[in-house]
C-alpha positions as CSV (number, residue, x, y, z in Angstrom):
1,M,0.0,0.0,0.0
2,D,1.4,3.4,-1.0
3,W,0.2,7.0,-0.4
4,S,-2.4,6.8,-3.1
5,D,-4.0,3.9,-1.3
6,I,-3.9,5.8,2.0
7,K,-5.5,8.8,0.3
8,Q,-8.3,6.7,-1.2
9,L,-9.1,5.2,2.2
10,M,-9.1,8.6,3.8
11,Q,-11.5,9.9,1.2
12,K,-13.7,6.9,1.6
13,Y,-14.1,6.9,5.4
14,L,-13.5,10.5,6.5
15,A,-16.2,12.1,4.4
16,L,-18.8,9.8,6.0
17,V,-17.5,9.5,9.5
18,I,-16.6,13.1,10.1
19,A,-20.0,14.2,9.1
20,K,-21.7,11.6,11.3
21,K,-19.5,10.8,14.3
22,G,-16.7,13.3,14.5
23,Q,-13.0,13.2,14.1
24,R,-12.2,10.7,16.8
25,Q,-14.4,8.0,15.2
26,A,-12.9,8.9,11.8
27,Y,-9.5,8.0,13.2
28,R,-10.8,4.7,14.6
29,N,-12.5,3.6,11.4
30,L,-9.4,4.4,9.3
31,A,-7.2,2.6,11.8
32,Q,-9.3,-0.5,11.7
33,S,-9.1,-0.6,7.9
34,L,-5.4,-0.1,7.9
35,R,-4.5,-2.6,10.5
36,A,-5.5,-5.4,8.1
37,T,-3.0,-4.0,5.6
38,Q,-0.1,-3.9,8.1
39,R,0.5,-0.3,7.3
40,M,-0.3,1.4,10.6
41,P,3.1,3.2,10.8
42,L,2.6,4.8,7.4
43,F,-1.0,5.6,8.4
44,R,0.1,7.3,11.6
45,Q,2.7,9.4,9.8
46,T,0.3,10.6,7.1
47,F,-2.6,11.1,9.4
48,Y,-0.5,13.1,11.8
49,H,0.9,15.2,8.9
50,F,-2.5,16.1,7.6
51,S,-4.4,16.4,10.8
52,A,-1.9,18.3,12.9
53,G,-3.7,20.6,15.3
54,N,-7.0,18.7,14.7
55,N,-7.4,20.9,11.6
56,F,-9.3,19.1,8.8
57,D,-9.2,21.9,6.3
58,W,-6.8,19.8,4.2
59,Y,-9.6,17.3,3.7
60,Q,-11.9,19.8,2.1
61,K,-9.2,20.8,-0.3
62,M,-8.4,17.2,-1.2
63,V,-12.1,16.4,-1.9
64,E,-13.0,19.6,-3.6
65,P,-11.7,18.8,-7.1
66,L,-13.9,15.7,-7.2
67,S,-16.8,17.7,-8.4
68,K,-17.8,21.2,-9.6
69,M,-21.2,20.7,-8.1
70,D,-22.2,23.0,-5.3
71,S,-22.7,20.8,-2.2
72,S,-25.6,23.0,-1.2
73,Q,-27.6,21.5,-4.0
74,Y,-28.2,18.4,-1.9
75,R,-27.5,17.0,1.5
76,V,-26.4,13.5,2.7
77,D,-28.5,12.3,5.7
78,I,-28.9,8.6,6.5
79,N,-31.8,9.4,8.9
80,I,-34.5,8.9,6.3
81,T,-37.9,10.6,6.9
82,L,-40.8,8.8,5.4
83,T,-43.8,10.6,3.8
84,D,-47.3,9.6,4.9
85,K,-47.8,7.6,1.7
86,E,-44.5,5.7,2.2
87,R,-45.2,5.0,5.8
88,Q,-48.7,3.6,4.9
89,I,-47.1,1.3,2.3
90,F,-44.4,0.0,4.6
91,D,-46.9,-0.5,7.5
92,T,-49.0,-2.6,5.2
93,L,-46.1,-4.7,4.1
94,M,-45.0,-5.3,7.7
95,E,-48.6,-6.2,8.7
96,L,-48.5,-8.9,6.1
97,V,-45.1,-10.2,7.4
98,T,-46.6,-10.3,10.9
99,E,-49.9,-11.8,10.0
100,Q,-48.4,-14.5,7.8
101,E,-45.5,-15.1,10.2
102,L,-43.1,-14.7,7.3
103,K,-39.4,-15.0,8.1
104,T,-38.3,-12.5,5.5
105,T,-36.7,-9.1,5.9
106,L,-38.2,-6.4,3.7
107,R,-35.7,-3.8,2.3
108,V,-36.2,-0.9,-0.1
109,A,-33.4,-1.0,-2.6
110,G,-31.7,1.3,-5.1
111,G,-32.8,4.7,-6.2
112,W,-35.4,5.4,-3.5
113,V,-32.8,5.0,-0.8
114,R,-30.2,7.1,-2.7
115,D,-32.6,9.9,-3.3
116,K,-34.0,10.0,0.2
117,I,-30.4,10.2,1.7
118,M,-29.8,13.1,-0.7
119,G,-32.9,14.9,0.5
120,K,-34.8,14.3,-2.7
121,E,-38.3,12.8,-2.8
122,S,-38.5,9.6,-4.9
123,V,-41.3,7.9,-6.7
124,D,-39.4,4.7,-7.5
125,I,-39.8,2.1,-4.7
126,D,-38.2,-1.3,-5.2
127,I,-38.7,-3.9,-2.5
128,A,-36.0,-6.6,-2.1
129,L,-36.7,-9.9,-0.3
130,D,-34.1,-12.2,1.1
131,N,-35.7,-15.7,1.2
132,M,-38.9,-15.8,-0.9
133,S,-39.8,-15.0,-4.5
134,G,-41.3,-11.8,-5.5
135,Q,-44.2,-13.6,-7.0
136,E,-44.9,-15.6,-3.8
137,F,-44.9,-12.4,-1.7
138,A,-47.0,-10.5,-4.3
139,E,-49.6,-13.3,-4.2
140,K,-49.9,-13.0,-0.4
141,L,-50.0,-9.2,-0.6
142,D,-52.6,-9.2,-3.4
143,A,-54.9,-11.5,-1.3
144,K,-54.6,-9.1,1.6
145,L,-55.3,-6.0,-0.4
146,H,-58.0,-7.5,-2.7
147,P,-59.7,-10.4,-0.8
148,G,-62.0,-12.4,-3.0
149,A,-60.8,-10.8,-6.2
150,H,-60.9,-13.2,-9.2
151,K,-58.2,-11.3,-11.2
152,K,-54.6,-11.1,-9.9
153,G,-53.4,-7.6,-9.2
154,Y,-49.7,-8.1,-10.0
155,G,-47.4,-9.0,-12.8
156,V,-44.2,-11.0,-13.1
157,I,-41.2,-10.1,-15.2
158,G,-39.1,-13.3,-15.6
159,L,-35.4,-13.8,-16.0
160,N,-33.7,-13.4,-19.4
161,N,-30.0,-13.8,-19.1
162,Q,-29.4,-13.2,-22.8
163,L,-30.8,-9.8,-22.5
164,S,-29.1,-9.1,-19.2
165,K,-32.2,-9.5,-17.1
166,H,-30.9,-11.5,-14.2
167,L,-33.6,-11.0,-11.6
168,E,-37.2,-12.1,-11.5
169,T,-39.4,-9.1,-10.7
170,A,-43.0,-8.9,-9.5
171,T,-44.9,-5.7,-9.8
172,M,-48.1,-4.6,-8.2
173,P,-50.0,-1.5,-7.0
174,V,-50.0,-0.8,-3.3
175,H,-52.3,2.0,-2.0
176,G,-52.6,3.6,-5.4
177,M,-48.9,3.7,-6.1
178,N,-49.5,2.8,-9.7
179,T,-51.2,6.1,-10.2
180,D,-49.5,9.3,-11.2
181,E,-48.1,9.6,-7.8
182,S,-45.5,6.8,-8.3
183,R,-44.3,3.9,-10.3
184,V,-45.5,0.4,-9.3
185,P,-43.2,-1.0,-6.5
186,Q,-41.0,-3.9,-7.7
187,I,-40.2,-6.9,-5.6
188,T,-37.1,-9.1,-6.1
189,I,-35.4,-12.0,-4.2
190,G,-31.8,-12.5,-3.0
191,T,-29.6,-12.0,0.1
192,P,-28.9,-8.3,0.6
193,E,-25.2,-8.8,0.1
194,Q,-25.8,-10.6,-3.3
195,D,-28.3,-7.9,-4.3
196,A,-26.0,-5.0,-3.3
197,F,-22.9,-6.4,-5.2
198,R,-24.8,-7.2,-8.4
199,R,-26.2,-3.7,-8.7
200,D,-24.7,-1.2,-11.2
201,L,-23.3,1.5,-8.8
202,T,-22.5,1.7,-5.1
203,I,-24.8,4.7,-4.7
204,N,-27.7,2.6,-6.0
205,A,-26.8,-0.4,-3.8
206,L,-28.0,1.1,-0.5
207,F,-30.9,-0.5,1.4
208,Y,-33.5,0.7,3.8
209,N,-34.4,-2.1,6.2
210,I,-38.1,-1.7,6.7
211,N,-38.2,-4.2,9.6
212,K,-35.6,-2.1,11.5
213,G,-36.2,1.3,10.0
214,K,-32.5,2.0,9.1
215,V,-30.2,2.3,6.1
216,E,-27.8,-0.6,5.3
217,D,-24.6,-0.3,3.2
218,Y,-23.4,-3.8,2.3
219,T,-20.8,-2.5,-0.1
220,K,-19.3,-0.3,2.6
221,M,-18.9,2.4,-0.1
222,G,-22.4,3.7,-1.0
223,E,-22.7,6.3,1.7
224,S,-19.2,7.6,1.4
225,D,-19.4,7.7,-2.4
226,L,-22.5,9.9,-2.0
227,M,-20.4,12.1,0.3
228,L,-17.5,12.2,-2.1
229,K,-19.8,12.6,-5.2
230,V,-18.3,9.6,-7.0
231,V,-19.9,6.9,-9.1
232,R,-18.2,3.5,-8.9
233,T,-19.3,-0.1,-9.4
234,P,-19.6,-2.4,-6.3
235,L,-17.6,-5.1,-8.1
236,E,-14.7,-4.9,-10.6
237,P,-16.2,-2.6,-13.3
238,L,-15.3,-4.9,-16.3
239,Q,-17.3,-7.8,-14.8
240,T,-20.2,-5.4,-13.9
241,F,-20.4,-4.1,-17.5
242,L,-20.0,-7.5,-19.1
243,D,-22.9,-8.7,-16.9
244,D,-25.1,-6.0,-18.2
245,P,-23.5,-3.7,-20.8
246,L,-26.3,-1.1,-20.4
247,R,-24.7,-0.3,-17.1
248,V,-22.1,1.7,-19.0
249,L,-24.8,4.1,-20.1
250,R,-26.4,4.1,-16.6
251,T,-23.0,4.9,-15.1
252,V,-22.8,7.9,-17.5
253,R,-26.4,9.0,-16.7
254,F,-26.0,9.0,-13.0
255,A,-22.6,10.7,-13.1
256,T,-24.0,13.5,-15.2
257,R,-27.4,13.6,-13.5
258,F,-25.7,14.4,-10.1
259,D,-22.5,16.0,-11.6
260,F,-20.4,13.3,-9.9
261,K,-17.0,12.2,-10.9
262,M,-16.3,8.6,-12.1
263,A,-14.0,6.3,-10.3
264,P,-10.7,6.1,-12.4
265,E,-11.1,2.4,-13.1
266,I,-14.4,2.8,-14.9
267,H,-12.9,4.3,-18.1
268,G,-10.7,1.3,-18.8
269,A,-13.6,-1.2,-18.3
270,A,-16.1,0.9,-20.3
271,T,-13.7,1.1,-23.3
272,D,-12.9,-2.6,-23.3
273,K,-13.8,-4.1,-26.7
274,R,-15.6,-7.0,-25.1
275,V,-18.0,-4.5,-23.4
276,I,-18.6,-2.6,-26.6
277,K,-19.3,-5.9,-28.4
278,A,-21.6,-7.1,-25.6
279,L,-23.5,-3.8,-25.8
280,E,-24.1,-4.3,-29.5
281,E,-25.2,-7.9,-29.1
282,K,-27.0,-8.1,-25.8
283,V,-28.7,-4.8,-25.3
284,S,-31.8,-3.9,-27.3
285,Y,-31.9,-0.5,-29.0
286,E,-35.1,0.3,-27.1
287,R,-33.2,0.1,-23.8
288,I,-30.4,2.2,-25.2
289,M,-32.8,4.8,-26.4
290,K,-34.5,5.0,-23.0
291,E,-31.1,5.8,-21.3
292,L,-30.3,8.4,-24.0
293,D,-33.6,10.0,-23.5
294,L,-33.0,10.3,-19.8
295,M,-29.6,11.8,-20.4
296,F,-30.8,14.3,-22.9
297,C,-33.6,15.5,-20.6
298,G,-31.1,16.0,-17.8
299,K,-29.2,19.0,-16.7
300,F,-25.8,18.1,-18.4
301,P,-26.6,16.3,-21.7
302,A,-23.3,17.5,-23.2
303,N,-21.4,15.8,-20.4
304,S,-23.2,12.6,-21.1
305,I,-22.3,12.8,-24.8
306,K,-18.6,13.4,-24.0
307,Y,-18.5,10.3,-21.8
308,L,-20.2,8.2,-24.5
309,Y,-17.8,9.6,-27.1
310,D,-14.7,8.8,-24.9
311,F,-16.0,5.3,-24.2
312,G,-16.7,4.6,-27.9
313,V,-20.4,4.1,-27.3
314,I,-21.7,6.8,-29.6
315,Q,-19.5,5.4,-32.4
316,S,-21.0,2.0,-31.7
317,I,-24.7,2.8,-31.6
318,L,-24.9,5.1,-34.6
319,K,-25.4,2.6,-37.4
320,I,-24.7,3.8,-40.9
321,P,-26.8,2.3,-43.7
322,P,-24.6,0.0,-45.7
323,K,-25.9,1.4,-49.0
324,C,-24.7,4.9,-48.2
325,L,-21.4,4.7,-50.2
326,E,-20.2,8.1,-49.1
327,L,-20.1,7.0,-45.5
328,Q,-18.3,3.7,-45.9
329,N,-15.0,5.5,-45.0
330,E,-14.5,5.0,-41.3
331,E,-12.4,8.1,-41.0
332,K,-15.1,10.2,-42.6
333,V,-17.7,8.8,-40.1
334,Q,-15.5,9.4,-37.1
335,S,-15.0,13.1,-38.2
336,L,-18.8,13.5,-38.4
337,I,-19.2,12.0,-34.9
338,Y,-16.5,14.3,-33.6
339,E,-18.5,17.3,-35.1
340,S,-21.6,15.9,-33.3
341,L,-19.6,16.0,-30.0
342,K,-18.5,19.6,-30.4
343,L,-21.9,20.8,-31.5
344,S,-23.4,19.2,-28.4
345,Q,-20.8,20.8,-26.2
346,V,-21.7,24.3,-27.5
347,L,-25.4,23.4,-27.2
348,G,-24.8,22.3,-23.6
349,G,-23.4,25.7,-22.7
350,L,-26.4,27.4,-24.2
351,F,-28.9,25.2,-22.3
352,L,-27.1,25.9,-19.0
353,K,-27.8,29.6,-19.6
354,I,-31.4,28.9,-20.4
355,R,-31.9,26.7,-17.3
356,S,-30.3,29.3,-15.1
357,N,-32.9,31.8,-16.4
358,A,-30.1,34.0,-17.8
359,D,-29.9,35.5,-21.3
360,P,-26.5,35.0,-23.0
361,L,-26.4,38.7,-23.4
362,T,-27.7,41.5,-21.2
363,G,-30.3,42.7,-23.7
364,E,-33.8,41.2,-23.5
365,S,-33.9,40.6,-27.3
366,A,-30.8,38.4,-27.3
367,F,-32.6,35.1,-27.1
368,A,-35.5,33.5,-28.8
369,F,-37.0,31.4,-26.0
370,R,-40.1,33.5,-25.1
371,H,-42.2,30.5,-24.2
372,F,-39.4,28.8,-22.3
373,H,-38.3,31.8,-20.3
374,G,-38.0,31.0,-16.6
375,V,-38.2,27.3,-17.0
376,G,-35.6,25.9,-14.6
377,E,-35.1,23.5,-11.7
378,T,-37.4,25.4,-9.4
379,V,-40.4,25.9,-11.7
380,E,-43.5,24.3,-10.2
381,N,-45.4,24.2,-13.5
382,E,-45.0,20.5,-14.2
383,K,-46.4,20.7,-17.7
384,A,-44.0,23.5,-18.7
385,V,-41.0,21.6,-17.3
386,D,-42.0,18.5,-19.2
387,E,-42.4,20.5,-22.4
388,F,-39.0,22.1,-21.9
389,K,-37.4,18.7,-21.3
390,N,-39.0,17.3,-24.4
391,F,-37.7,20.3,-26.4
392,Q,-34.2,19.9,-25.0
393,C,-34.2,16.2,-25.7
394,N,-35.3,16.7,-29.3
395,T,-32.7,19.5,-29.8
396,F,-29.9,17.3,-28.6
397,Y,-30.9,14.5,-30.9
398,S,-31.0,17.0,-33.7
399,S,-27.5,18.2,-32.7
400,L,-26.1,14.7,-32.5
401,L,-27.3,13.9,-36.1
402,L,-26.9,17.3,-37.8
403,P,-23.5,16.4,-39.4
404,F,-25.2,13.5,-41.1
405,H,-28.0,15.6,-42.6
406,P,-26.4,16.0,-46.1
407,F,-26.1,12.3,-46.7
408,E,-28.6,10.0,-48.5
409,Y,-28.8,6.5,-49.7
410,K,-30.9,4.5,-52.2
411,K,-33.1,1.6,-51.2
412,D,-33.8,-1.4,-53.4
413,N,-36.7,0.4,-55.0
414,G,-34.4,3.2,-56.1
415,K,-36.0,5.8,-53.8
416,K,-33.6,8.1,-51.8
417,F,-33.8,8.2,-48.0
418,Q,-31.9,10.3,-45.5
419,V,-29.2,8.7,-43.4
420,V,-30.5,10.6,-40.4
421,E,-33.9,8.9,-40.7
422,Y,-32.2,5.5,-40.9
423,I,-30.2,6.2,-37.7
424,L,-33.3,7.4,-35.9
425,T,-35.3,4.5,-37.0
426,E,-32.9,1.6,-37.0
427,S,-30.2,2.5,-34.5
428,L,-32.1,4.6,-31.9
429,K,-35.7,3.3,-32.4
430,K,-37.1,6.7,-31.9
431,P,-40.9,7.2,-32.2
432,A,-42.4,8.8,-35.2
433,N,-43.0,12.3,-33.6
434,S,-39.3,12.5,-32.6
435,I,-38.2,11.5,-36.0
436,K,-40.4,14.1,-37.6
437,Y,-39.1,16.8,-35.3
438,V,-35.4,16.1,-36.0
439,L,-36.0,15.8,-39.7
440,G,-37.9,19.1,-39.6
441,V,-35.0,20.9,-37.9
442,H,-32.0,20.1,-40.1
443,P,-33.1,21.7,-43.4
444,Y,-33.4,25.2,-41.8
445,V,-30.1,25.5,-39.9
446,E,-27.9,26.7,-42.8
447,K,-30.5,29.2,-43.8
448,A,-30.7,30.6,-40.3
449,I,-26.9,31.1,-40.4
450,Q,-27.3,33.0,-43.7
451,F,-30.1,35.2,-42.3
452,A,-28.0,36.0,-39.2
453,Q,-25.0,37.0,-41.3
454,Q,-27.1,39.1,-43.7
455,L,-29.0,41.0,-40.9
456,S,-25.8,41.6,-38.9
457,Q,-24.5,43.6,-41.8
458,L,-27.7,45.5,-42.3
459,H,-27.9,48.9,-40.5
460,E,-31.2,50.1,-41.8
461,P,-34.8,48.6,-41.6
462,I,-35.3,45.6,-43.7
463,N,-37.2,46.0,-46.9
464,E,-40.5,44.2,-47.8
465,E,-38.8,41.6,-49.9
466,L,-36.4,40.5,-47.2
467,K,-39.1,40.6,-44.6
468,L,-41.3,38.3,-46.7
469,Q,-38.3,35.9,-47.2
470,L,-37.6,35.8,-43.5
471,G,-41.3,35.5,-42.5
472,W,-42.0,32.6,-45.0
473,Y,-38.9,30.8,-43.8
474,L,-39.9,31.1,-40.1
475,R,-43.4,29.9,-41.0
476,E,-42.0,26.8,-42.6
477,A,-39.6,26.2,-39.7
478,G,-42.6,26.4,-37.4
479,H,-42.5,25.4,-33.8
480,R,-39.0,23.9,-34.2
481,W,-37.5,27.4,-34.7
482,D,-36.0,27.5,-31.2
483,S,-34.1,24.3,-31.9
484,V,-33.0,25.7,-35.3
485,Y,-31.9,28.9,-33.6
486,L,-29.7,27.1,-31.1
487,L,-28.2,24.7,-33.7
488,A,-27.3,27.5,-36.0
489,I,-25.3,29.2,-33.2
490,A,-23.6,25.9,-32.4
491,K,-22.9,25.2,-36.1
492,E,-21.4,28.6,-36.7
493,Y,-19.2,28.2,-33.6
494,F,-18.0,24.9,-34.9
495,N,-17.3,26.3,-38.4
496,T,-15.4,29.3,-37.1
497,I,-13.6,28.0,-34.0
498,F,-13.4,24.1,-34.1
499,N,-13.3,23.4,-37.8
500,V,-9.9,25.0,-38.4
501,P,-7.1,23.3,-40.4
502,G,-4.4,22.1,-38.0
503,E,-6.7,22.3,-35.0
504,A,-6.1,19.2,-32.8
505,A,-9.2,17.1,-32.1
506,T,-10.1,16.7,-28.5
507,S,-13.1,15.6,-26.6
508,E,-12.4,18.1,-23.8
509,F,-14.8,21.1,-23.2
510,N,-12.9,23.9,-24.9
511,V,-15.7,26.2,-25.7
512,S,-14.6,29.9,-25.4
513,E,-17.4,31.9,-23.8
514,S,-16.1,35.2,-25.3
515,H,-16.2,33.7,-28.8
516,L,-19.6,32.1,-28.2
517,L,-21.0,35.4,-27.0
518,Q,-19.8,37.2,-30.2
519,I,-21.7,34.7,-32.3
520,I,-24.8,34.9,-30.0
521,E,-24.7,38.7,-30.5
522,K,-25.1,38.2,-34.2
523,Y,-28.1,36.0,-33.6
524,G,-29.4,38.5,-31.1
525,R,-29.7,40.9,-34.1
526,L,-31.7,38.3,-36.0
527,N,-34.0,37.7,-33.1
528,Q,-34.4,41.5,-32.6
529,V,-35.6,41.9,-36.2
530,I,-38.0,39.0,-35.8
531,N,-39.6,40.7,-32.8
532,E,-39.6,44.2,-34.3
533,E,-41.2,43.0,-37.5
534,Q,-43.8,41.0,-35.6
535,L,-42.7,37.7,-37.1
536,D,-42.3,35.7,-33.8
537,K,-45.7,34.1,-34.2
538,V,-45.8,33.9,-38.0
539,H,-45.9,30.1,-37.9
540,M,-49.3,30.3,-36.2
541,M,-50.7,32.8,-38.7
542,R,-54.0,31.9,-40.4
543,P,-55.4,33.5,-43.6
544,A,-57.8,36.3,-42.7
545,L,-60.1,35.0,-45.4
546,D,-60.7,31.3,-45.4
547,G,-61.3,29.2,-48.5
548,N,-65.1,29.9,-48.6
549,D,-64.5,33.7,-48.3
550,V,-62.0,33.7,-51.2
551,C,-64.3,31.6,-53.4
552,L,-67.1,34.0,-52.7
553,L,-65.0,37.1,-53.3
554,Y,-63.6,35.8,-56.6
555,Q,-66.8,34.0,-57.7
556,I,-64.9,30.7,-58.3
557,K,-65.1,27.1,-57.2
558,A,-62.6,25.5,-54.9
559,G,-59.7,24.0,-56.9
560,K,-56.0,24.1,-57.2
561,A,-56.0,27.9,-57.6
562,L,-57.4,28.3,-54.1
563,K,-54.2,27.0,-52.5
564,F,-52.1,29.7,-54.2
565,L,-54.6,32.4,-53.5
566,L,-54.5,31.6,-49.7
567,E,-50.7,31.7,-49.9
568,E,-50.8,35.1,-51.6
569,Q,-52.9,36.6,-48.8
570,L,-50.5,35.0,-46.2
571,K,-47.6,36.7,-47.9
572,F,-49.5,40.0,-47.7
573,Q,-50.3,39.4,-44.0
574,I,-46.6,38.7,-43.3
575,T,-45.5,42.0,-44.7
576,H,-48.6,43.8,-43.2
577,P,-49.0,42.1,-39.8
578,S,-51.7,44.5,-38.6
579,A,-53.9,43.9,-41.7
580,G,-57.4,42.5,-40.9
581,F,-60.3,41.1,-42.9
582,A,-61.1,44.4,-44.7
583,E,-57.5,45.2,-45.7
584,V,-56.8,41.7,-46.9
585,S,-60.1,41.6,-48.9
586,Q,-59.1,44.9,-50.5
587,F,-55.6,43.5,-51.4
588,L,-57.2,40.4,-53.0
589,T,-59.8,42.5,-54.9
590,E,-57.1,44.8,-56.3
591,N,-55.1,41.9,-57.5
592,K,-58.0,39.7,-58.6
593,D,-57.3,39.8,-62.4
594,A,-53.6,39.2,-62.0
595,F,-54.0,36.3,-59.6
596,L,-56.7,34.6,-61.7
597,V,-54.6,34.8,-64.8
598,K,-51.5,33.5,-62.9
599,Y,-53.2,30.6,-61.1
600,Q,-56.1,29.4,-63.3
C-alpha cells in the first residue's frame, strides 16, 4: 500500500464519519481498515501530517476537485424521513409479514434510498426480499389487499439472461402507487449482500431495512461515495459491465445527473472491446434509447455525450446504412461523430444559460425562448417543465445527427432516403414524432446562419422583400424554430472555431465563452428583427379570409388555384401584420385579375 491507497481510504471513510460521528471516530475507522493491511506506521505518519492541530481543512481541499457541483444542491443524511404515503405502504407490508409469520426481511433498494439520503423525494420504490420469491410475496399481498378478487393484481417479469435481465421481478400497485403519484413497486429476491454487489453502482446499492427502519450499506462504499460525489461499481467494473453492458450508459447517466466524478477504473472497463461488443449484441436499441432520452432530458446532456464519445459508445450505436457509399469510409464517419460531440458541447453551454434563467447577453432581445423563459429546476409548472425537457431532448438528438444531414442512400426500390432517418429508425428506435421533429429541424439550420449573417451587416430597416423571405422561412420552420436557432449558433461556432485546419481534435470542453457570446450577439440581431417586424408568431398565422371567403369574393369554385390564393394573402399578412379582414379583402380585390390569370 502506498500513499495513493492511503489517500483513497481517507477519502472513503473520513467524508462519511466526520459528518456523522466526528474526528475521533474517523481515526478509529481508518485505523481498523489499515490494521488489516499492516500499514499502521505509514498511516500514523500521514494522518499526523495532515491532521496536525486537529485541523481538517486539508480534507476539504483534497475532496473539492472531485466535483464542480455546489454541495448546497443536496445533502447527505442517512436518517430517512418517510412521507405519509411511504409509511402507509411500509406499514401494510409489515402487517403482512406479521400476519403470515413470514421469516423474510423487507428492504427498499436502489434509487429510492439514494434519493432520500440526498434529501430528494423519490417515486421509485423497489422492495427486495431475502428468502422468498417476489411472485410468492405478491400473491400474499394481493390476497390481503384484494380479498376475494378473481383477477390477480400483480405482474411478473421473468429472467432473461441473454438480454441481461438476471432477476425475476414482481410488480403490483400498493395503496394507489401505480397512479400518477408513483411507479409500481418492484419486488425481487436474494440476500442483501448478493443484491448489493450485483447492482450497477454503489450509490444505487444502498438498502432501507423496513423491519428495522434503518439504512444498510453492504458494499461499505455507498454512503461515502454519495459524500464524495463519486460513481463506482460495487464489483470490478469490467465484470459489472459484461454482466449488463447497459450499465455503461447508466453509469454515465448517474454521473452527469448528479454531476459526480467517475472512479478512475471505470474508463478502462467501459472502453474494453468486449464490453462494446456485448453492448451491441446483448442490449436492445429500445433500452439504449431510454437511457439516452433520460440523459438528454437532464441538466448536463453534453457531459453525457462526452463520456459516451470517450467510451466509444456513440461510435458503436450510430449505425450507418450499408448502402450509403459516401459513409463507408470509417475516418469520414469518425469526423462527423466528432463534429456531433463539439456541436453538443456548445449546445450544452447554451442550455445551461437557459436553465439558469439568464440570457446569454444583457439585452432582452438576445434570445428566442419567449415561451421557455424562466423554466428551470425550481419551476412548479409540471407541464411547462415536461415540455422544456422534451424540447431539450429533441434538440440534442438534432444536434447529434446534424452532421449526417447532407447524406442520403438509395433503397432497393431506387428511392432516396436520408441517413438521419435511418439512424433514428434503425439505431435509436425513436418514435415517429421525434423522427419528424429532428428531420424538420435540419433543413433550416444553414438558412438561419445566412439570415443572421445578412442582418448583422444591415444597418437600416429591412425591406419588404427581405421581410417576406424571413417570414416565410420562419413559417416553414414552425414550432421547431428555437431548436433551429440554437443549432445555428452551435454550427457557426463549430465552423469558425473548431473546424480550423491544424486544430487538434479533443473531446475536452474547450468552448470559449467570449467567442460564443460574439456569435450569439449576431443572432441577437436576427431575433431582434423577428420581434420588431412581428414575425415571432408567424408560424401560427392563419389566412384572414378562409377558402369559402376567397371563393365567394372571386366567384370561383374550390380548386388548385385556391391554395395559391391563400398563400398570396398570407404573404400580404406577413408584410402587413396589422392587416385585418377588410385590408386583406381589398388586397385580393385589387389583384384579382392578375391572380386569376396567374393561377387558373
